[in-house]
N, C-alpha and C positions, 0 to 999 in steps of 0.2 A: 520579380521580387526586388524591390528597391532597398538600398543600403540605408541604415539609420542615419538621421540628419546630424548626429553628434560625432565629431572626430575623436576616435578612440585614443590617439596619441595625446591629444590635449586633455581628454577626460582623465586618462591615467596619470597625467602630470599635474592635474589640478590639486590644490593643497589638501582638500578633504579626502579625496580618493587616495592620493599618494600616502598620506599618513595612515589611512585605514589599512592599506596594503602592508605598510611597514609594521603596523601593530600585529597583523596576522603572523608575520615572520617572527616577531618577538614572542608570540604566544604559543609556539609549538608544544612546549611541555605542558602548559596550562590546559590546552585543548585536549591533549592525550589524557591528562588526569581527569578532566571532567567527563570525557568519553567513557572511561572505565567506571567512574563513580556512578554515572546514571545507568549504565548497563547492569550494574550489580543490584539494582532495584527491580524486583520482578514486576513485569507489566504485561501479563497475558491479556488478550482481548476481553473486555468488560471488567477488567481488574486493574485499570491504569491509574487509579487515584493516587497511590503513593508516589509514582514517578511524576505524575502531573503536579503534585504538591512540591516535589523537589525542583522541577523545572520552574514553577512559579517563584519559589524562593530565589533560585539562581538568577532569573531574569530581573526580579526586583533588586537584588544585590548589585546588578549591573546598572541600575538606575532607570529601569523601564517602568512604565505605567502598565501593570499587568494584573490580570484576573483570570479566574476559571469560569467559563460560561455554562449555560444550562445543560449542554451536552457533555461537559467534562473536558472540553478543549481549553488549553492555556493560550490566552490571547494577550499579546504584549505590543505596546507602542514605545517608540524611543522617548517620547515626551507626552505629557497629558494634552488632551484636546488637539491631537494631530488632525489636520484638516483632510477630508476626503477629496478626491477618490483615493483608494488604497491599492497598493501592490502587495498581495499576500505572499509571504514566504512560509511554507508549511513543511512539517515533518511529522510522521505518525509516531505516536507513543507506544503502541502495542506491538507485541511480538508473538510469534506462533508458539515458541517454547520459552520457558522462563528458567532462570538459574535456581537451583534448589538451595544454594548457599552462595554468599558473596565470593568464596574461593573458586567457584566454577568459572567465573570471569577473571581471566588472568593474562599476564604478558609472558610470552614464550621467549626463550633465549635469542631467537632471531628478530625480536621486536614485534612480532605479530600479536594481536589480541585474539584470544579464543574464548568461546562461550556463547550461549544463546543470545541472539539479537545484536552482537557486536557490529555486524555489517548492516543488517536489516532490522531496526533502522537506527542503531547507535550512530552510524556515520552521519545520517541526516540530522539527528538531534544535536550532535556535537557541532556540526556546521552551523546550525541555527544560533547556538550560543556564541560561536566564534565570530560570526558576522555581526551580531549585536554588540559584542565587546569591542570589535574593531571600529564600528561606526560611532559608538559612544565615546571612544577614546580620541577620535579625530574631530577637527573643527566641523561644525555643521556645513553641509554643502548648500549652496544657494542656487536659485533658478529652478527648483523642482516644481513640477506641476502636479505631483502626487506624493503621498506619504506611505512609508512602508509599515506593514503590520506583520508581526512574527507569531506564528501559531504552531503549537505542538498539539496535534489533534488525536482523538481517540478513534477506535473502531475501523482501522484500515484492513486488518487481516481477517481471513476466515469469515466466521459468522458475524463479525462486526458490520459487514455489508456496507462499508464506507459511511457509517452513521455520523461520524464526526464531521466529515466533509459535507454530507447531505444537510446537516444542520447549518453549517456556515453558508451554504449556497441558497438555502430556501427559508430557514426559520430564524436565523440570527439577525439582530438589528444591523449587522454589518453587510448583510447579503446584497443589498442594492448599492452598497458603497465600494465594494471590491471589484475592480475592473480587470484584474489579471491575477492569475495564480502561478507561482513557481513552487512546484512540489519537489522536495528533496527526499529521495528514496534510494538508499544504498550508496555505494561509492563511485561506480563507473562513470567517467566523464565522456566516454566514447559514444554513448547512446543518448539521443534526444527523443523521448517518448511524446509524439505529437498525435498519435492515434490511440483511441481507447478501445481495448479489447472487451467486447461485451461478454457477459458471463451469466449463466443461470445455475443455481444450485438447488437440488431436490433431495428430500428425505423420503425414501420409499419403505413402507412398513407392510409386512404380511403377517396376519394372525391366524391362529388355529387353536384347536382344543388342547393340544399337547397330550402326552401320555407316556407309558412305559415302552421302552424300545422293543421288548419281546411280546409282552401281553397285549399291547395296543397296536402292534404292527399293522399297518394298513391305513391308519389315520393320516390324513393329508399333512404333510410336513412343510412348515413355512420356510425352513432353510433350503430344502430341496427346490421349492418354488422360486425363491429369490435367486438361487444359482441359475435356474433355467431362465428367469427373466433377464439376467445380465447377459447370458449367452444369446438369447433372442435379440436383444437390443443391439449387441455388437455385430450380429450377423445381418442386420437389416438397416445398416447405415446407408444414407444416400451417397451418391458420388458428388461431393460438394464442389461448387464453383469458387468457393472462398475457403481459406484455411479454417480447419475445424479440429477441436480436440475434445475428448471426453475422458473422465476418470472416475471410477468407483473407488473412492479413497477410504471408505470405512465399510466393513461388512461385519455384522454382529448378531448374536442371538443364541438362545439355548442356555441351559443351566448345568447339564451333565452329559457325558458321553453316552449314558444309557437311558436318556430321557428324550422323547420326541419334543422338540421345543414348541412352546405356545406362541412364539413371536420371533421374527427375524427382521432386521433393519439394515439398509444400506444408504450411503450418501453419495450422490453423483454431482460432478462438476462438469459443465459443458461450456466451451468457449468458442467464439467466432467473431470476426469483424462484421458478419452479416446477421443482423438480428432476426430477419425473416427465416434464416436457416435454423436459428435457435428455436423458433416457434415450431418448425417442422420436426425438430428433434424431440420436442415435448409430445407431439402427437405419436411419434414412434415409441417413446417411452411408455405412454399410456397403453398403446396396443400390446407392447411386450408384457406389461404387467397383467393385462387381461388374459392373454394367451397362456402365460405361465401358470396363473391360478386355475384356469380351465383345465389345463393338462394335468395338474396335480389332483384336482378334484375328480376328474373323469376316472382315474385309476384307483380312487379311494372309495371303498364301500361304506366308510364310516364318516368321521367328522371332516368338515370342509375347511378350506382356508379362504381368506378374503384379503384384499390389499387396498392401500390408499397411497396417494402421492401428495406430498406437501412441499410447496416452494419454500426453500430455506434461505434464499438470497437471490438478488438480482442486481447486476452491475450493468448500467446502460453503456452503449457505445457512443462514439463521437469522434470528431477529427478537427484538428486545427488546420485551416486552409494553408496551402503552400504559400499563398500571398500575404499571410499574416505578418504584421510588423513585429510581433513577438518572436516568430521564427526567424525573421531577418536579423533581429537583434542578437539572439543567441548564436547564430551562425557567424555574424560579424565578430563577436567576441572570441569565438573559437578560432576563427581565421587569424585574428590578431595575436592570440596566444599560441598558435601552432597546434591546436587540438584537432585531430582528424575524427570528427564526429559524424554519425549518420542518424537519420530519423528511423524510428521503429514503432511497433505497436505492442502495447502491454496493458495489463489491468492494474491501475494505480488509483490513488486519490484523485488524479486529474480526470478520471472518467466522468465524475459528476459535473464539474464546470464545463467540460467539453460538450457533454450532452445538452447542456443549457446554453450553448453557444457563447460561453464566456472564455476568453483567451486563457489557455493554460498549457503548461508543459511539465513533464516530470523528468528530472535530470539527477545525475549522481553528484555526490558532495566531495569527491576526491579520495585518493588512496585506492586500495584494491581489496577485494574480499571474495568470499565464496562459501559454499556450504549452507546457504540461507535455508531456514526452516528445518535444520538438522542439528543434532548435538555436536557436530564437527564444524560449526560455523566459525569463520575466522575473518580478521581484518588487519591489513597492514597500512599504517599511516604514511609510509613513504609515498610521496607524490600528492599528499593531501593539500599542500600549498597551492598547487595548480588549480585544483577544484575550488578552493576557497577564493583565490584571486579571480577566477572566472565568475563566481557568484557576486562578488563585490562590484566588479565592472558591469556585469549584466544588470544588477539591481540599480546601480547609479545611472546607467544608460536609460533604463525604463522609467525611472523617476523623473528624468529630464525631458522625456518626450512630450 
């Protein structure tokens, strides 16, 4: 894997990059304020419009040529008519949990931010604004062979099924013009996600006639059947040759403790780097459902249950080759800045371009955080400078290649 052709010492010392980096240092308080402000706008998956409109206004105030596309993504250029090809810097707008009131997102005495989405992905969205402000404040850099485009996209979490990124890569007018994706997701700078973890999500529903817990006892019970299905599935997993995970994250059904439920439902998430293994898991799931319903029906002299499986989401796998110039570039920048990073595998917006063989990486935006997808989520801006400096240098390097 060869080193990038641009000398990083000279790149960092060039007028445009140097002044952009200095602007980042001056903007610490501004970045923190914007970070908290955007996180106080609820943005659960499929309800990102208010936050998207806020990001649109913020990017336009910074002087960008910005709009919201057909999928709901906010797309911004540093100036109108920026020539392709483009390097896309993206951060997802949506969160798993949303603040019930602005006060739920706050600053603690130790300087940490707490509240839903402050780390995932308040860190990425704040970095997006910080980079734009730094680049707009500095003299234009010359010698670029590409233009940056900054995107706050919808639908990364849960049932969003990466819909915002799918649109960008397949249906957007920009699809054929974006040559590289830098995905900003969370704060950690130690991880470079260059491999896409494939994922399948299913909704399994079992129905029956329902009835009274005493009078109608003996009627096939959907909750009993779905519990048995989960057990059968877990007991019949293959011995995988690749890492594999599964999780029944939601189980629901019934209306009262003294009523036989007419319906039970569960949601299953299966992940692996091996998509063929995911297909095998689907076969095992189907067999487990059939066996569970048969068992429940065989012991019931009365009403029967039936089940169905619906695919609720699919995230494709992919991998950035170790010989990729993009991977060489980020490693060169990390070496220059003293960041000890390692490559890893995860499920992010980068799954879509990687599956389409478009160079892409998912990286953190600086600082530290934890408790993602919980009510105890937190973010500390200490060390954010390093992540932002890394992003400016990496983007400047890629634009010059």
